[in-house]
C-alpha positions as CSV (number, residue, x, y, z in Angstrom):
1,M,-32.8,2.7,67.0
2,S,-35.6,1.6,64.7
3,I,-39.1,2.6,63.7
4,A,-42.0,0.2,63.8
5,P,-43.6,-0.7,60.4
6,P,-46.6,1.4,59.3
7,I,-49.1,-1.3,60.5
8,A,-48.1,-0.5,64.1
9,L,-48.0,3.3,63.8
10,A,-51.5,3.8,65.2
11,Q,-50.4,2.4,68.6
12,Q,-47.3,4.5,68.4
13,R,-49.2,7.7,67.8
14,T,-51.0,7.1,71.2
15,T,-47.7,6.7,72.9
16,A,-46.3,9.8,71.2
17,A,-49.3,11.8,72.4
18,R,-48.5,11.0,76.1
19,S,-44.9,12.1,75.7
20,R,-45.8,15.3,73.7
21,R,-45.6,17.6,76.6
22,R,-42.4,16.2,77.9
23,A,-40.9,16.5,74.4
24,A,-42.1,20.1,74.0
25,L,-40.4,21.1,77.3
26,F,-37.2,19.3,76.2
27,A,-37.4,21.1,72.8
28,M,-37.8,24.4,74.5
29,L,-34.6,23.8,76.5
30,I,-32.7,22.8,73.3
31,A,-34.0,25.8,71.5
32,L,-33.0,28.2,74.2
33,L,-29.5,26.7,74.2
34,M,-29.3,27.1,70.4
35,A,-30.9,30.6,70.2
36,G,-27.9,32.4,71.5
37,S,-25.7,31.2,68.6
38,P,-27.5,29.2,65.9
39,A,-24.5,29.1,63.6
40,A,-22.6,27.1,66.2
41,H,-25.0,24.3,65.8
42,A,-25.3,24.4,62.0
43,A,-24.0,21.5,60.0
44,S,-22.0,23.0,57.2
45,F,-21.7,21.2,53.9
46,D,-18.8,21.9,51.5
47,V,-19.9,21.9,47.9
48,S,-17.9,22.5,44.7
49,P,-18.1,21.5,41.0
50,T,-16.0,18.4,41.7
51,S,-17.5,17.6,45.1
52,P,-21.3,17.6,45.4
53,A,-23.0,17.7,48.9
54,I,-25.4,15.0,50.0
55,I,-27.5,16.4,52.9
56,P,-29.5,13.9,54.9
57,F,-32.4,14.9,57.1
58,S,-30.1,14.4,60.1
59,S,-28.4,17.7,59.2
60,V,-31.4,20.0,59.8
61,I,-30.4,23.3,61.5
62,G,-33.8,24.9,61.6
63,G,-37.4,24.5,60.7
64,S,-41.0,25.5,61.2
65,D,-44.1,23.5,62.4
66,A,-47.0,24.9,60.5
67,G,-49.4,23.7,63.2
68,N,-47.6,25.3,66.0
69,N,-46.2,28.6,64.6
70,A,-46.5,30.6,67.8
71,K,-44.4,28.1,69.7
72,N,-41.9,27.8,66.9
73,N,-41.4,31.5,66.7
74,A,-41.0,31.7,70.5
75,N,-38.3,29.1,70.2
76,G,-36.2,30.9,67.7
77,G,-37.8,29.3,64.6
78,Y,-36.6,25.8,65.4
79,F,-38.7,22.6,65.5
80,S,-41.2,22.4,68.4
81,E,-40.8,18.6,68.5
82,F,-37.9,16.2,68.2
83,D,-38.8,12.6,67.5
84,N,-36.5,9.6,67.3
85,I,-33.4,11.5,68.2
86,G,-30.4,9.2,67.7
87,Q,-27.3,8.2,65.9
88,F,-27.7,7.1,62.2
89,N,-26.3,3.9,60.8
90,Y,-25.3,4.3,57.1
91,P,-24.8,1.5,54.7
92,A,-21.5,-0.4,55.0
93,G,-18.6,1.6,53.8
94,H,-20.2,5.1,54.1
95,G,-20.4,5.8,57.8
96,N,-22.2,8.6,59.6
97,Q,-21.4,11.8,57.6
98,L,-22.6,14.1,60.4
99,G,-22.0,12.4,63.7
100,N,-24.8,14.4,65.4
101,T,-28.4,13.8,66.3
102,A,-31.5,14.3,64.2
103,M,-33.8,17.3,64.5
104,V,-37.0,16.9,62.5
105,N,-40.6,18.0,62.9
106,D,-44.0,18.2,61.4
107,S,-47.3,19.7,62.3
108,T,-48.9,16.3,63.0
109,N,-46.0,15.2,65.2
110,Y,-45.2,12.3,62.8
111,F,-42.4,13.9,60.9
112,D,-40.0,11.2,62.0
113,N,-36.5,10.1,61.3
114,V,-36.1,6.5,60.3
115,T,-32.9,4.7,61.0
116,W,-31.9,2.3,58.2
117,Q,-29.7,-0.6,59.2
118,G,-27.3,-1.7,56.4
119,G,-29.3,0.0,53.7
120,Q,-32.8,-1.3,54.8
121,P,-35.5,0.5,56.8
122,A,-35.8,-1.1,60.2
123,G,-39.0,-3.0,60.9
124,L,-39.9,-3.7,57.3
125,S,-39.4,-7.0,55.6
126,L,-37.3,-5.8,52.6
127,T,-34.7,-8.6,52.4
128,G,-32.7,-8.1,49.2
129,V,-33.7,-4.5,48.5
130,P,-30.6,-2.4,49.0
131,A,-30.5,1.3,49.4
132,P,-29.4,2.9,46.1
133,D,-26.9,5.3,47.6
134,P,-25.5,6.4,50.9
135,G,-27.9,9.3,51.5
136,C,-30.8,6.8,51.8
137,G,-29.6,5.9,55.2
138,D,-32.0,8.6,56.6
139,A,-35.7,9.3,56.0
140,A,-38.3,11.8,57.2
141,W,-41.9,10.7,57.3
142,W,-45.2,12.6,57.1
143,P,-44.5,16.3,56.6
144,A,-47.5,18.6,56.3
145,T,-48.3,21.6,54.2
146,G,-46.4,24.6,55.5
147,D,-43.4,22.7,57.1
148,W,-39.9,23.7,56.2
149,V,-36.4,22.7,56.9
150,S,-33.1,24.6,56.4
151,Y,-29.4,23.7,55.8
152,Q,-26.2,25.6,55.6
153,L,-24.0,25.2,52.5
154,N,-20.3,26.2,52.3
155,V,-19.5,26.8,48.6
156,T,-15.7,26.4,48.1
157,T,-15.8,27.1,44.4
158,A,-18.1,29.7,42.8
159,G,-20.4,28.3,40.1
160,T,-23.9,27.3,39.1
161,Y,-25.6,24.6,41.3
162,T,-28.7,22.4,41.1
163,V,-30.5,20.6,43.9
164,L,-31.9,17.1,43.7
165,T,-34.5,15.6,46.2
166,R,-34.4,11.9,46.9
167,F,-37.6,10.3,48.2
168,S,-39.5,7.0,48.2
169,T,-43.0,5.9,48.9
170,A,-44.8,2.9,50.4
171,W,-48.3,3.3,49.0
172,G,-48.2,6.8,47.5
173,P,-50.2,9.9,48.4
174,T,-53.8,10.5,47.2
175,G,-52.9,13.9,45.8
176,T,-50.1,16.0,44.4
177,V,-47.0,16.7,46.4
178,T,-45.4,20.1,45.7
179,Y,-42.6,22.0,47.4
180,H,-40.2,24.7,46.6
181,M,-36.6,25.6,47.7
182,T,-34.7,28.8,48.3
183,I,-31.0,29.5,48.6
184,D,-30.4,32.8,50.3
185,G,-34.0,33.7,49.6
186,V,-33.9,33.1,45.9
187,S,-36.8,30.7,45.1
188,S,-37.0,27.8,42.8
189,G,-40.7,28.2,42.3
190,P,-43.1,25.3,42.8
191,V,-41.8,21.7,42.1
192,T,-44.1,18.8,41.6
193,M,-43.1,15.3,42.3
194,R,-43.4,13.6,38.9
195,P,-45.9,10.8,38.6
196,D,-43.2,8.6,37.0
197,D,-41.2,9.1,40.2
198,I,-44.0,7.8,42.5
199,A,-43.8,4.0,42.7
200,Y,-45.8,2.0,45.2
201,W,-45.3,-0.9,47.6
202,T,-47.9,-3.6,47.6
203,P,-48.7,-6.1,50.3
204,G,-47.1,-9.5,49.8
205,A,-46.2,-12.6,51.7
206,G,-43.8,-11.9,54.4
207,G,-44.0,-8.2,54.1
208,F,-44.2,-5.5,51.5
209,Q,-42.5,-6.3,48.2
210,R,-40.7,-4.0,45.8
211,P,-42.6,-3.4,42.6
212,I,-41.0,-4.4,39.3
213,D,-40.4,-0.8,38.2
214,G,-38.5,0.1,41.4
215,W,-39.4,2.4,44.2
216,W,-36.7,5.0,44.4
217,G,-37.9,8.4,43.3
218,H,-36.2,11.8,42.7
219,N,-36.9,15.4,41.7
220,Y,-34.6,18.1,40.4
221,V,-35.1,21.7,41.3
222,P,-35.4,24.5,40.5
223,G,-38.2,23.7,38.0
224,T,-38.5,27.3,36.9
225,M,-34.7,27.9,37.0
226,P,-33.3,25.2,34.9
227,T,-29.8,26.6,35.0
228,G,-29.7,26.4,38.8
229,W,-28.5,28.9,41.4
230,S,-25.4,31.0,40.8
231,L,-23.5,30.8,44.1
232,A,-20.4,32.7,45.2
233,V,-17.7,31.3,47.5
234,G,-18.9,31.2,51.1
235,P,-21.8,30.2,53.3
236,H,-25.4,29.9,51.9
237,V,-28.7,28.8,53.5
238,L,-30.8,26.3,51.7
239,K,-34.5,26.1,52.8
240,V,-37.1,23.5,51.6
241,F,-40.8,24.3,52.0
242,I,-43.6,21.8,51.8
243,D,-46.4,23.5,49.7
244,S,-48.9,20.7,49.6
245,W,-49.0,17.2,51.1
246,P,-52.0,15.0,50.6
247,G,-52.1,13.5,54.1
248,S,-53.1,9.8,54.3
249,A,-53.7,7.0,51.8
250,P,-54.8,3.4,51.9
251,G,-52.3,1.3,53.8
252,P,-52.1,-2.3,55.1
253,S,-54.8,-1.5,57.5
254,S,-57.8,0.9,57.4
255,S,-56.2,3.2,59.9
256,G,-52.7,3.2,58.4
257,P,-51.5,6.5,56.9
258,G,-50.1,6.8,53.4
259,D,-46.5,8.0,53.4
260,I,-43.7,9.5,51.4
261,W,-40.2,9.2,52.9
262,L,-37.9,12.2,52.2
263,H,-34.3,11.0,52.3
264,Y,-31.9,13.7,51.4
265,F,-31.1,16.7,49.2
266,K,-28.1,16.7,46.9
267,V,-26.4,19.9,45.7
268,F,-24.2,19.6,42.7
269,A,-22.6,21.8,40.0
270,G,-24.5,22.4,36.8
271,G,-26.9,19.6,36.1
272,T,-29.8,19.3,33.6
273,P,-33.2,18.5,35.1
274,V,-34.2,14.9,34.2
275,S,-37.8,14.2,33.2
276,G,-39.3,10.9,32.3
277,P,-37.3,7.6,32.4
278,V,-33.7,7.4,33.4
279,P,-31.6,7.7,30.2
280,A,-29.5,4.9,29.0
281,P,-25.8,5.2,29.8
282,T,-23.3,6.3,27.1
283,F,-19.8,5.2,26.4
284,S,-16.7,7.0,25.4
285,F,-13.3,5.5,24.6
286,S,-9.7,6.5,24.8
287,P,-8.1,6.2,22.3
288,S,-11.0,6.5,20.0
289,L,-12.2,3.3,18.2
290,A,-11.6,2.9,14.5
291,S,-14.6,2.2,12.4
292,T,-14.2,-0.8,10.1
293,A,-16.4,-2.9,8.0
294,N,-16.4,-5.5,10.8
295,G,-17.2,-3.1,13.6
296,P,-15.3,-0.8,15.9
297,M,-11.7,-1.8,16.5
298,A,-8.6,-0.8,18.5
299,T,-5.0,-2.0,18.3
300,G,-4.2,-1.7,22.0
301,P,-5.8,-1.2,25.5
302,V,-9.0,0.9,25.5
303,T,-10.1,3.0,28.5
304,V,-13.9,3.0,28.8
305,T,-15.8,5.9,30.4
306,I,-19.5,5.6,31.1
307,A,-21.8,8.5,31.7
308,D,-25.5,9.0,32.2
309,G,-27.8,12.0,31.7
310,D,-29.0,11.5,35.2
311,P,-26.1,12.7,37.3
312,T,-27.3,10.9,40.5
313,A,-28.0,7.6,38.8
314,V,-26.1,4.5,40.0
315,I,-24.5,2.8,37.0
316,H,-24.0,-1.0,37.0
317,V,-21.8,-2.5,34.4
318,T,-20.8,-6.0,33.1
319,T,-17.9,-6.8,30.8
320,D,-18.8,-10.4,30.1
321,G,-21.7,-9.8,27.8
322,S,-24.3,-10.6,30.5
323,T,-27.2,-8.2,31.2
324,P,-26.5,-5.9,34.2
325,T,-28.8,-5.7,37.2
326,A,-28.8,-3.9,40.5
327,S,-26.5,-6.6,41.8
328,S,-23.9,-6.1,39.1
329,P,-20.7,-4.2,39.8
330,T,-21.1,-0.5,40.3
331,Y,-19.3,1.8,37.9
332,T,-17.2,4.2,39.8
333,A,-14.4,5.3,37.4
334,P,-13.1,4.6,33.9
335,F,-11.6,1.2,33.4
336,T,-9.3,-0.4,30.8
337,I,-9.9,-3.3,28.5
338,S,-6.7,-4.9,27.4
339,A,-7.4,-8.5,26.3
340,L,-7.2,-9.2,22.6
341,G,-10.5,-10.2,20.9
342,A,-14.1,-9.0,21.1
343,A,-15.2,-7.0,24.2
344,T,-18.9,-6.5,25.0
345,I,-19.7,-4.0,27.7
346,K,-23.3,-3.4,29.0
347,A,-24.4,-0.7,31.4
348,L,-27.6,0.0,33.4
349,A,-28.4,3.2,35.2
350,I,-30.8,3.0,38.2
351,D,-32.4,6.1,39.8
352,G,-35.9,5.4,40.7
353,T,-36.4,3.3,37.7
354,D,-34.1,1.2,35.5
355,S,-32.7,2.8,32.3
356,P,-32.6,0.9,29.1
357,V,-29.5,-1.3,29.0
358,A,-26.7,0.3,26.9
359,T,-24.4,-2.1,25.0
360,T,-21.1,-1.5,23.2
361,T,-19.0,-4.1,21.4
362,F,-15.6,-3.6,20.0
363,T,-12.5,-5.7,19.2
364,I,-9.0,-5.3,20.3
365,A,-6.9,-6.7,17.5
366,S,-3.2,-7.0,16.8
367,P,-1.9,-7.1,13.3
368,P,-1.4,-10.5,11.8
369,T,2.2,-11.8,11.6
370,V,4.1,-13.6,8.8
371,A,4.3,-17.3,9.6
372,T,5.9,-18.2,6.3
373,A,7.6,-15.5,4.2
374,A,6.7,-15.0,0.6
375,S,8.4,-17.3,-1.8
376,A,8.2,-18.3,-5.5
377,A,8.7,-21.7,-7.2
378,P,10.3,-22.0,-9.7
379,N,12.7,-19.1,-9.2
380,P,14.4,-18.3,-11.5
381,V,11.7,-18.8,-14.1
382,T,12.4,-20.1,-17.6
383,G,8.7,-20.4,-18.6
384,T,5.9,-17.9,-18.2
385,T,4.5,-18.8,-14.8
386,T,5.6,-19.3,-11.2
387,V,3.7,-20.1,-8.0
388,L,3.8,-17.4,-5.3
389,S,3.0,-18.4,-1.7
390,A,3.0,-17.0,1.8
391,L,1.3,-17.8,5.1
392,G,0.1,-15.4,7.9
393,A,-0.9,-16.0,11.5
394,S,-3.7,-14.2,13.4
395,T,-4.5,-13.9,17.1
396,G,-8.1,-12.9,16.3
397,A,-11.2,-15.0,16.4
398,G,-11.1,-17.5,13.5
399,G,-7.3,-17.4,13.1
400,E,-5.6,-17.7,9.8
401,P,-8.7,-18.5,7.7
402,T,-9.9,-15.0,8.3
403,L,-6.9,-13.4,6.7
404,T,-6.8,-12.2,3.1
405,Y,-3.7,-12.2,0.8
406,T,-3.3,-9.5,-1.8
407,W,-0.3,-9.7,-4.2
408,S,1.2,-6.8,-6.2
409,T,4.4,-5.9,-8.0
410,T,6.5,-3.1,-6.5
411,G,9.2,-0.9,-8.0
412,S,10.0,-1.1,-11.7
413,T,8.1,-3.9,-13.4
414,P,9.4,-5.2,-16.8
415,A,6.0,-6.3,-18.0
416,A,2.4,-6.9,-16.9
417,V,1.7,-9.8,-14.5
418,R,-1.6,-11.7,-14.0
419,F,-2.5,-13.5,-10.7
420,S,-4.8,-16.5,-10.7
421,A,-6.4,-15.3,-7.4
422,N,-6.1,-12.2,-5.2
423,G,-7.6,-10.5,-2.2
424,S,-8.8,-13.8,-0.6
425,N,-7.6,-16.4,1.8
426,A,-7.1,-18.7,-1.2
427,A,-4.6,-16.3,-2.6
428,K,-2.0,-17.5,0.0
429,S,-0.9,-19.6,-3.0
430,V,-1.3,-18.1,-6.5
431,T,0.0,-18.6,-10.0
432,A,1.7,-15.5,-11.5
433,T,1.7,-15.4,-15.3
434,F,4.4,-13.2,-16.9
435,T,4.2,-11.3,-20.2
436,G,7.9,-10.4,-20.4
437,A,11.3,-11.3,-19.0
438,G,13.2,-9.4,-16.3
439,T,13.4,-9.1,-12.5
440,Y,10.2,-8.7,-10.6
441,T,9.6,-7.8,-6.9
442,F,6.3,-9.2,-5.5
443,Q,4.7,-8.0,-2.3
444,V,1.9,-9.7,-0.5
445,A,-0.3,-7.8,2.0
446,I,-1.7,-10.2,4.7
447,A,-4.7,-8.4,6.2
448,D,-7.2,-9.3,9.0
449,P,-11.0,-8.5,8.9
450,F,-10.2,-5.1,10.5
451,G,-7.8,-4.0,7.9
452,L,-4.6,-4.5,10.0
453,A,-2.0,-5.9,7.7
454,V,1.6,-7.1,7.4
455,T,3.6,-7.5,4.2
456,S,6.2,-9.9,2.9
457,S,8.2,-9.7,-0.4
458,V,10.1,-11.9,-2.8
459,S,12.1,-11.2,-5.9
460,V,11.7,-13.4,-9.0
461,V,13.9,-13.5,-12.0
462,V,12.4,-14.5,-15.3
463,D,15.0,-15.5,-17.8
464,R,14.5,-15.3,-21.5
465,T,14.5,-18.8,-23.0
466,V,14.4,-19.7,-26.7
467,T,11.2,-21.5,-27.3
468,G,10.5,-21.0,-31.0
469,V,11.1,-19.2,-34.3
470,A,9.6,-16.1,-35.7
471,V,9.6,-15.0,-39.3
472,V,10.5,-11.3,-39.7
473,P,8.7,-9.3,-40.7
474,R,5.4,-10.8,-39.9
475,T,3.7,-9.2,-42.9
476,A,5.1,-8.0,-46.2
477,W,3.4,-6.3,-49.1
478,I,5.1,-6.7,-52.5
479,S,4.3,-6.6,-56.2
480,A,3.9,-9.7,-58.4
481,G,7.2,-11.0,-59.6
482,S,9.2,-9.0,-57.1
483,S,11.4,-10.4,-54.2
484,F,11.4,-9.8,-50.5
485,T,14.0,-11.1,-47.9
486,F,12.6,-12.7,-44.8
487,T,14.8,-13.7,-41.8
488,A,14.3,-16.3,-39.1
489,A,14.7,-15.1,-35.5
490,A,14.8,-17.0,-32.3
491,V,12.0,-16.0,-30.0
492,D,11.6,-16.3,-26.2
493,Q,8.7,-17.8,-24.3
494,F,6.9,-14.5,-24.8
495,G,7.3,-14.4,-28.6
496,A,9.8,-11.7,-28.5
497,A,13.0,-11.9,-30.7
498,I,16.1,-13.1,-28.9
499,S,19.7,-13.0,-29.9
500,G,20.9,-15.9,-32.0
501,T,20.2,-17.2,-35.5
502,P,18.4,-20.5,-35.5
503,T,18.9,-23.1,-38.2
504,V,15.7,-23.3,-40.1
505,T,14.1,-24.9,-43.2
506,W,12.1,-22.4,-45.3
507,S,8.8,-23.1,-47.2
508,A,6.4,-20.7,-49.0
509,T,3.2,-20.4,-50.9
510,G,2.4,-18.2,-53.9
511,G,6.1,-18.1,-54.9
512,T,9.5,-19.5,-54.1
513,I,11.9,-19.0,-51.2
514,S,15.6,-19.7,-51.0
515,A,17.6,-21.3,-48.2
516,G,18.6,-17.8,-47.2
517,G,14.9,-16.6,-46.9
518,V,14.5,-14.6,-50.1
519,Y,10.9,-14.9,-51.3
520,T,10.1,-14.4,-55.0
521,A,6.5,-13.8,-55.7
522,G,4.7,-15.4,-58.6
523,N,2.6,-13.6,-61.2
524,A,-0.6,-14.2,-59.3
525,A,-1.9,-11.6,-56.8
526,G,-3.1,-12.8,-53.5
527,T,-2.3,-13.4,-49.8
528,F,0.3,-16.1,-49.2
529,S,2.6,-17.4,-46.4
530,V,6.2,-18.0,-45.6
531,T,7.2,-20.5,-43.0
532,A,10.5,-21.2,-41.1
533,A,10.8,-24.5,-39.2
534,S,13.4,-25.4,-36.6
535,S,14.0,-27.9,-33.8
536,T,12.4,-25.5,-31.3
537,G,9.3,-24.8,-33.4
538,S,8.1,-22.9,-36.4
539,G,6.9,-19.5,-37.3
540,S,5.1,-17.9,-40.3
541,A,4.6,-14.6,-42.0
542,I,2.0,-13.2,-44.4
543,V,2.9,-12.0,-47.9
544,V,0.5,-9.8,-49.8
545,V,1.2,-10.0,-53.5
546,T,-0.4,-7.3,-55.6
547,A,-0.7,-7.0,-59.4
548,G,0.3,-3.3,-59.2
549,F,1.7,-0.7,-56.8
550,A,2.7,-1.9,-53.3
551,V,4.9,-0.4,-50.6
552,S,5.7,-1.0,-46.9
553,I,7.2,1.7,-44.6
554,T,8.6,1.5,-41.1
555,F,8.7,4.7,-38.9
556,Q,12.0,5.0,-37.0
557,P,14.9,7.2,-36.0
558,A,17.3,8.2,-38.8
559,Q,20.2,6.4,-37.2
560,T,18.4,3.1,-37.0
561,P,19.3,0.6,-39.7
562,P,16.6,-0.3,-42.2
563,F,14.4,-3.3,-41.5
564,G,14.4,-6.0,-44.2
565,N,13.1,-4.6,-47.5
566,F,11.0,-1.9,-45.8
567,L,11.2,1.7,-46.8
568,V,12.1,4.0,-44.0
569,D,10.5,7.3,-42.7
570,N,12.3,9.2,-40.0
571,G,9.9,12.0,-39.5
572,A,11.2,14.3,-42.2
573,L,9.1,16.8,-44.0
574,F,7.4,15.7,-47.2
575,G,9.8,15.3,-50.2
576,D,11.4,13.2,-52.8
577,R,13.1,10.2,-51.1
578,G,15.3,9.2,-54.1
579,N,13.6,5.8,-54.5
580,G,11.0,6.8,-57.0
581,L,8.6,7.9,-54.3
582,S,7.8,11.2,-52.5
583,Y,6.5,11.0,-48.9
584,G,6.8,12.7,-45.5
585,W,5.1,14.9,-42.9
586,D,3.5,18.3,-42.9
587,Q,5.7,19.1,-39.8
588,D,9.1,17.9,-38.8
589,L,8.7,14.9,-36.4
590,S,12.3,13.7,-36.5
591,T,12.7,14.4,-32.8
592,W,9.7,12.2,-32.0
593,A,11.0,9.0,-33.7
594,R,11.8,6.2,-31.3
595,E,13.3,2.7,-31.2
596,R,12.4,0.7,-28.1
597,Q,14.8,-2.3,-28.5
598,G,16.4,-3.1,-25.2
599,K,13.8,-1.0,-23.3
600,G,10.9,-3.3,-23.5
601,G,12.1,-6.4,-25.3
602,T,8.5,-7.5,-26.1
603,A,8.2,-6.4,-29.7
604,P,7.6,-9.3,-32.1
605,D,9.8,-7.8,-34.8
606,A,11.7,-4.7,-35.6
607,G,8.7,-3.2,-37.4
608,H,6.8,-3.2,-34.1
609,D,9.7,-1.9,-32.1
610,R,10.0,1.4,-33.9
611,L,7.5,4.3,-34.0
612,I,6.8,8.0,-34.4
613,Y,4.6,10.2,-32.2
614,L,1.9,12.0,-34.2
615,Q,0.5,14.4,-31.6
616,R,3.4,16.1,-29.8
617,A,3.0,19.3,-31.9
618,G,-0.6,19.1,-33.1
619,N,-2.1,16.4,-35.3
620,A,0.6,15.7,-37.9
621,V,-0.3,14.4,-41.4
622,F,1.8,11.9,-43.4
623,R,1.4,11.9,-47.2
624,I,2.7,9.6,-49.9
625,T,2.3,10.0,-53.7
626,V,0.6,7.0,-55.4
627,P,-1.3,6.5,-58.7
628,N,-5.0,7.3,-58.4
629,G,-7.0,4.2,-57.6
630,T,-8.3,2.0,-54.8
631,Y,-5.9,0.8,-52.2
632,S,-5.8,-1.6,-49.3
633,V,-4.2,0.2,-46.3
634,H,-2.7,-1.6,-43.3
635,I,-1.5,0.3,-40.3
636,I,0.2,-0.9,-37.0
637,S,0.1,1.4,-34.0
638,G,1.8,0.6,-30.7
639,D,4.7,0.9,-28.3
640,A,6.9,-1.9,-26.8
641,T,7.4,0.0,-23.6
642,Y,4.4,2.2,-22.9
643,S,0.7,1.6,-23.1
644,G,-0.8,4.9,-22.1
645,S,-2.5,5.8,-25.4
646,V,-5.7,5.7,-27.4
647,F,-4.9,4.6,-31.0
648,K,-7.1,6.0,-33.7
649,M,-5.6,6.3,-37.3
650,S,-7.3,7.2,-40.5
651,A,-6.3,7.0,-44.2
652,Q,-8.1,9.2,-46.6
653,G,-10.6,10.0,-43.9
654,V,-11.4,6.3,-43.3
655,L,-10.8,5.0,-39.8
656,V,-8.2,2.2,-40.0
657,V,-6.9,1.7,-36.4
658,D,-9.2,2.0,-33.4
659,G,-8.3,0.6,-30.0
660,T,-6.6,1.1,-26.6
661,P,-3.4,-0.8,-25.9
662,T,-2.8,-2.7,-22.6
663,P,0.4,-4.0,-21.0
664,A,-0.7,-7.4,-22.3
665,N,-1.6,-6.2,-25.8
666,R,0.5,-3.2,-26.7
667,W,-0.2,-3.1,-30.5
668,I,-3.4,-2.3,-32.4
669,E,-3.6,-2.8,-36.2
670,G,-6.2,-2.6,-38.9
671,T,-6.8,-2.7,-42.7
672,Q,-9.2,-0.7,-44.7
673,T,-9.9,0.0,-48.4
674,V,-9.5,3.7,-49.5
675,T,-9.7,5.7,-52.7
676,V,-7.1,8.1,-54.0
677,T,-8.2,10.7,-56.6
678,D,-5.5,13.4,-56.3
679,G,-2.3,11.3,-56.5
680,T,-1.7,11.6,-52.7
681,L,-2.7,9.2,-49.9
682,A,-2.9,10.9,-46.5
683,V,-2.6,9.3,-43.0
684,T,-3.3,11.1,-39.8
685,S,-4.8,10.9,-36.3
686,A,-8.6,10.4,-36.1
687,T,-10.9,12.1,-33.7
688,G,-10.4,10.8,-30.1
689,A,-6.8,9.8,-30.5
690,Q,-4.6,10.3,-27.5
691,N,-0.8,10.1,-27.6
692,N,-1.1,8.5,-31.0
693,K,1.8,6.6,-32.6
694,I,2.5,4.8,-35.9
695,C,4.9,1.9,-36.3
696,Q,4.3,0.5,-39.9
697,L,2.3,1.4,-43.0
698,D,1.5,-1.0,-45.8
699,I,-0.2,0.1,-49.0
700,A,-1.3,-2.2,-51.9
701,V,-3.5,-1.5,-54.9
702,V,-6.8,-3.4,-54.9
703,P,-7.8,-6.2,-55.7
704,A,-5.0,-7.6,-53.5
705,A,-6.9,-7.0,-50.2
706,V,-6.0,-8.7,-47.0
707,N,-8.5,-11.3,-45.7
């Protein structure tokens, strides 16, 4: 069955008038049959929070014709006229939900049911304009003010429910359309069809064309009860009342009526009334996406759920980055993205009008892999450098060039290491520079742009190799005409002393030196040098010759043998040392004296390898008796093994040492001129010192100052 297009409705009305009497008699007969047991003819719709009910107009179980109230009341309150009674054809795949005939009515005898074939209204040229959902397979035309229809609901789960009205329009009414609903007599209050829901058809070649903004309209009710109706389990009666209908409007001919087609009512759990444009869809993901500097990321399949603030909107989705349209696949359930790489999903909700297109982009990435394990060349190392290399592989866009390589040492590290590059793709091959011998473990982290990483490790042995000669000690302060014994020590590639006595040739300035390294100062004061030369290189030391008092002291444990001609302090309290001098501390520091030899191996000589802590029991003060006068004071602070200090040393209140050691430069030294007026020279920690230490102290009377 089909309905003629609006342009032919004038003729149809004449035909309808002739059959009105026959239809009325037929209606009376049907009404009498139904009056005895109305419930037996009621179409009951199950509704629950998980199963909404779509109620087409073919399900009407009762109604009232405002223009014929007496007749309707006499017929048990049912419609007085039945137009276009017949079977309904739903869009493909949906079928007739009711399987019964339509019963609809209005006061002007034009409240007609329209059969839609395959989702299009029969008799209208609407090729390519599909119905948006199954309920649009029915429509009722031209109700009038005062008409009402009723339906029976069967609530299977108690809860709060909202009702939605689906309608469309050809040209639109000339006035406002209002209606209200009741469920079991509880009213929604007046509901006005929103202006943004009223779209229009316009004449076009070959028929009436769909406007750009769409033509499917909807209304939520109740307007004054935004939380909906609270319904218990069991049967309930829904009634819809037309409160105002504008009548006719300009059509394709001067006599054609305007029309609004009412399609169905939908009862669903909860729901928030939608006003204005259809909201854009939203996305949620399981598992949740990780936020990275390069955008959202997952390491495995992602299940995508799409929702929309309009519960009855039809969502169309694309997964290839294209813009969705009404012809795109319809979203019906969560789906899973598994392919590695970037994924772009776009969604469009349609319910009367199109929503903005929502877009989400994320990447499914797998951690990079090690294509070539970390290696070092040379290994073992006899110099100070080696080349570290590794190569990763990536399944992500861009491949290996997008990976970064970050090198580090792990475990116990003998000494500091410097890398020529790090944290970049170029660091797949780097030069590592060592500052000490030993066994090192290097680890490279190969990371992709999303922070996923894999590691690879390599152990490198750095052997100590004799590369030169050092003169020990490096500095000596002596009086004019006195002697001091220097020794020649083999040094490794890092300048640290190594076992073995090299064969050397000695030379000196400012005095003489024997084949055994004994330097005898001349009578002239000044700063001079001592040199030892061998086949592997040469080394030098400084000799400060003074015209008067001079002394050099190393700070070390009591059990450690003396170093060259240096006097020794082992942390004892101030007292006479039996060598013509009195010196020592204001507190016993003997338990805080250390020798690092064998624990660091990087000290240039024994004087740098030994030390005393000054701050383990407050700021200790070292004093030594000297003649009153002006002195040049030289202090060395440091530790061959540890660098966690701030060195600040003062003599007679004058700052001499000021610096922070590093693994590459563990010793800080300095020289200053001070004055003694009470026969005692004092050395202590200066303000700001942390974990302060002293290795060597040299004192010489001025004018023999160090340049």
